[in-house]
C-alpha positions, 0 to 999 in steps of 0.5 A, a space after each residue: 338731715 344728711 339722710 333726707 338729703 341723700 334720699 333726694 329731699 328738696 324740703 325737710 320739715 323737722 318737728 318734735 314727735 310729741 304732737 306739740 305741732 299740728 301736722 295740718 300746718 305743714 302745708 302752710 309753713 312750707 308754702 313760702 319755700 314752694 312759692 320761692 319767697 323764702 329759703 328757710 322757715 322757722 316756726 315758733 311755739 307760743 311758750 307763754 300760751 302752752 298750757 302744759 308748760 309749768 311756770 318754771 319751764 316757761 321761765 327757763 325757756 325764756 332764759 335759755 332763749 335769751 342766753 342763746 340770743 346773746 351768745 349768737 348775737 341774733 334776735 331769734 325769739 326762742 331757743 327751740 327752733 321747731 318746726 324748721 323747714 329748709 330747701 336744698 340749695 
């Protein structure tokens, strides 16, 4: 992220490189930042609807997310916060 900011990025979009996310959605998810409606946007993948996740992986994802919520005292629904977008403020 520091390199992106040093290069002058105003908005950074962070996703996994395994094609789990549709690049066409980037415009939609940065729009609240561009419109001044948000400083940060956090996307969430629907774990239970992700067909290539095994039953065990889905349960571990939910358990890991629960642990993070308890440890951080937040209500963020999933452990993996991607895609994540923020602006330079």
